[in-house]
N, C-alpha and C positions, 0 to 999 in steps of 0.2 A: 466472686461470677458477676456481681452488679457492675463493675467497671471494667468490666473487658473490653467494650467495645473501644473506651478511650485509652486503654492499655492497646488495645491492637491500631488503633489510628496512630500513636507516638510510635510503635514499633516499625509500622511502614513508613512514617516520615523518617526516622534514622535511618532506615535502609535505602532512601532516595528517594521514594513515590510520592507524588505531588499531591494523590486523592486516595481516597479508601473510601466506598459504602458497601455497605451489609443490605443483600436482599434473600427473601426464602427462595428456594432454590424449585421453584415453577417454570413450565416451558414457557417462553417467550408470548406476551398478548397478541403477538404482532407476526406468530406461526403461518398466521394464512396467508397474509399479504407474501411473508417470504416463498409459499408453498405455491401461489399464484404467478409468481417470480419466475419459480422452476418451471412450470407449464408453460410458462409464457418464453422458453428458452434464451431470458435474458442473461444468463450464465455463461454463455457462448461454449467454448470449449472445457471450461473449467467440470468436468464432469462429477468428479469426486463430491460437487456441493449436490448432486443430485442422487446419490448413491444411495439404494434403501437402509443398507447401513447407518450410515450419517443422519436420513430425516428421522429415523429410528431415536437415533439419541436425541436431537432436537424435540422430538415428542413427548419422551420420557427420559429427562436426565439420572435419572436411576440406572437406563441402561452403561451410560460411563462410570459413575458411581454409586454399587447398591447403598439403598438408606441416605442419599445425599439428602440434607437438608437445607444447607446455606452456601450461597456465594460470594463470595468477596472478589470487589471488585476495585482494582486501584489504578490509578493514571499515571504516567510521564510524560513531563512534556518535553518538546523536542526541538520547540522553539528557538533556535541561535542569531544567525545574524539576516540583516534581508540582503536579498543582492544587487549590487549595484544595477542600473539599466544597461550601462555600457556593456557589461558581460552578460546580462542574462539577452539581453536581445543580440548578440553577435552570435550570425549564422553560421560561422566556423567553428561555434565551441557548440557541443551536445549538453542540454541539459538535463540535469540529475535533480529529482524531488529532495527537497530539503530533509528525508527521513532518512534518506540515505548517504549522507557528508561523508560519514565515518564509522563507525564499529556497527556491527547488527544488531540492532535494539534486541535482539533475541537470546543474544548471548550476554548482554547488560542487565536486563530483566529477570532472565527465568533461573538464574542464581538466587536472586535477590526474594524470587515469589517462592522459591522451594525451602531460602530459611528463613520465610514467614510463617511455611505451612509447617515447619520444624517447631516453630516456636509456639505456634496454636495447639500442636499437639502437647505439645510439654505446658501449656496451662489447665491440660485435664489429665496429670499423669494419674496412671492408675486404672483411666479409660481408653476404649479401644477406638479411637478417633482416628478415620480415616481422609486423606487428602486427595486433591487431584490439581496438578498446577496447568495451566493454559497462556500462552501469550501469544494468541492468534492461530491456534494450530489446531485448536477443539471442534466439535461439529457444536459448537452454540450460538446464539444470539447474540455477541459480546455484547455490540451496542445498546441491545435492547435490555438486557440485565442490566448494564452499568445504568442505562437513563434512570430505571425502574430503582437502580439503588442510591439515586441521588446526582450521581456525578454532572448529569447537563440534558440536555435534549435533542434531540435527531432532528438537523437542519433538512431544507429541500432540497440541498446535495446529499442526503445520506448520514452526513459525515453527525458525530458527536459532537454538541458543541456545549461548551462549557461556561456560562455566563460572562465569566469573570476572569476567565482563560483561553477563550475562542477555541480551536479544534484541534491546533497542533499539540497532540500528543497520544502516547500509545496506549494499548489497554492490556492489562493480563488480568485473570483469576483464578482464585482456588477454589475449587468445589471442595465442600467437609461434611460429613455425616453430624457433624455439631451444629446443632438448632444454637443459635446466635440470635434467633426472632425476640423472645420474651426476655432476655437478657437486656435487650435496646430500651426495653417498656422499664425497666428499671430505672437506667439512668436518664432517662426523660429524654434523651437524644432524639427517639421516634418521634416526639412533637415536631423539633426544630426540622427534623426530616420532611417531614412532614407539608409543613409549612413552606420549606423550600422548595418543595415539587408543587406545590399548589400555586405560587409565585412564579415558577419557573419562567421566564420570557420565550418567546416564539420568533420564528422568521418574520410573522407579521405579513405584511406586502410586498417585502424584499424578495425579489427574484432576480439578486444581482448573480449568482453562481449561474443560473438556468440561461442566462443572455449571453456568461461568459464563455462558456464552453465551446470551442472550438468544433467540434464534431457532431453537437445535438445528442447529446450520450442520454439526455432526461427528457423523457418522453411526454414526462409530469411531475409535478413536484413530489419529490419522496420518491420517487422511483428511476433508478439506474441500471439502463440499458447497458451492460458489460463490452456488448461486441463493438459499442463503438466510443467506448470508453480509452483514453491514449495510457490510461495507466494498465489497465486489460491488456491492450494492443500491443505494449513495448517492455509487461513482465508476465504475464501467464499468457499469452497466445503465443503458440509453440511452434505454430505454421508461418502461411504470408499473411503479410500483411495486406490488406485489402486494396489494390491500387486507388481504387476511389478517396480511399481514407487519407494516404501518405500525404498529403501535400498538406493535409491539416493539422499533423502532427508539429508541424514547424522541427522546431531544432530540438524536439523531447526525447530524449535517447532511454530512462527511467523512470517512469512514474511522471505525474503529473500534480504540480499544484495549482492551478486557476482556478479554482473553485472554492479552493479556502483562503488565498491571496487576498479575492475579492470580497470575502466576507465582512459584514462591519464588525460582526465581535471579533476578528482577529485583531484589530486594534487592540486590544486589552491584552493580546498574548507577552507573558513574561519572560525573558531569555531563562532559557534550562539551567539548572544548576548542575548538571552532567556534563562532565567535561568531554566522554566522550562520543559527544552527538554534532562536538563543531568542525567545523571543516580541517583537517591537518596540515592541509598545503595551500593555503590561500584558497585563490578561487578555481582554480585544477581541480580539483577534488566536487567540486561545485557545477563547473560546465567545464571540462577536459578540451582541449582541441582536438575536434574531428579528424585532424590527419593523424594524429597520435593513436585514435581507438581502432580507425582504418589497417592501422599497419600491425595489430596485437595476434599473435600467434595465443597456443593455451597455455605456455609455458609464462609467457610476460603476461596476460590474461588473469591467470593462479596467482602469480606475484604481487600483481596491481590491486588485487582485490579478495585477497584472502580474510582478510576479517570487515567487509561491507555485506550488506543484504544483495549486493549484485551479484555476488558470484553463483547465488542460486540460478540464475537465467546463464549461466556459464556465457564461454564466447561467441556461440554459436547466436543467440538472441542479439549481444549487446552490439556484433558486429553490422548483422540486421540494421538495428535501429538506427547506426550509426551510417549504415549506405543512404538510409531515409533521411535523415537528417543532411546529408550531403548531397544528395540529390534537389531539397528544397534550398541547402544554400546557392546552389547552381552556379559554382566556380570552378571553372576551369583548373583551378589550382588541385583540385581533389581529384581531376583523371587518372593521374598514373596509380597513385593508390587502390582507385576504382579498378583500374585496368589490373592491378596485379590481381586481385579480389577474382577474378575472371577467370581463374585458374585453381580456387579454392577447391577442397575438398566437398564442400560444403554446399550442393545443389541450392539452398534456401539464401546464403551467402550471394553465391553467384548470381541468382536472379533476382536481388535486390540490389546488387552492384548493377545489373545491367539498366533497370528502370533509372537509377540515380545519373548515370551514362546519358540514357534516353532523354533524362531532365536537363542537363546541364547543355550537350549539344556540341560540335563544333568539330572538326576535321578528326584529330583524334582520337576522342572517344566515338565518331563514328568508322573510325579503320578499326577497333579497337572491338567493337561487337561484332564488324563486318569478320574477323578474324575467328570468333566466338562462333558463329553460325557455322562455319564449314567442322567445327570439332564437336561442338556442344552435342550428349546425348540424352538430356535428362527431359522429360514433357514440359514440367512448367517451366524449365529456364526457356526452353524453344519458346512456350508461349507465352512469354517476357519478353520476346526477341520479334515476335511476333506485332507486337505494340510499338506505335512509333511516338515522340514526345509528344505528351498530354495528352493522349488517349486512355 
């Protein structure tokens, strides 16, 4: 058992993980900050984060796995290729966060973590070793636990940053009843880890991420107000995107990378060895034409995004986001597609199409909106119609 940590690290690497760390299964030392964040309602409409049963799990990991002793944290890079500025800044395209350019990372990581957990149990044959696998699906503060395991430090943008890798990596965890803490002492790895943690760099005086955020989603360093975060607004928010924030989304339609792109540590990011994360169809999977997204029906959405993380927001939210991006584009080229959406069965799509047409303006947009006023019955859509361009 003295070399279990080394064997664990090797097995994790064999499965494709770039980083692995081990930490005793105790509540995060930053739990109090999380609870303050919840009390301030900065989690927005993500009510599951504040559910009593979820809070209980974060406060006592035994609620998740009785007798839990250890958390094994893994990291898998998803850094691939930089987006050419001509593509990224093309307002006729909707921009997608680089973690969602291809296959859903849950589908990539979860089976590998389960295999690693099975391997771990086999090392203690004859013993009752229980495990629980998470890929950002569990009620644990995974970035805090990963930092405690030595994978990196928390940046001012709240991302976990690995000094030699940056922040473009996914996290996964195995909770286990197997105690590994003492074994680490025997291997001598603990001294190396303690040295790594004590010498871990920090953001220092840098505040590029805070300055670059177009929606001012960071009220202070290390605090993210999700209600103003583009990733939250385009992914987690199920309802209407606030009118005053819509122009600030630019052409982001799924997530946002801005606070990571500007981070100096990401100059050390190495291209991932995982082919499933690379763009499959040149740049259309990175920044698809808005006119294509505006014409998606449920069948074409499901076909296009079957294996993508984007499938979780379904057609309604993606088309809603594309409407906002089209309004920010401001081209009359989008008017026919937006006009067609005024008859969509989803009020949230009709309402955001109204906003986009108001932003674009022109005679065709005006006539389409006037026609809608005569037949629209949804209160929220009628409220959108009551606003004029720029209001």
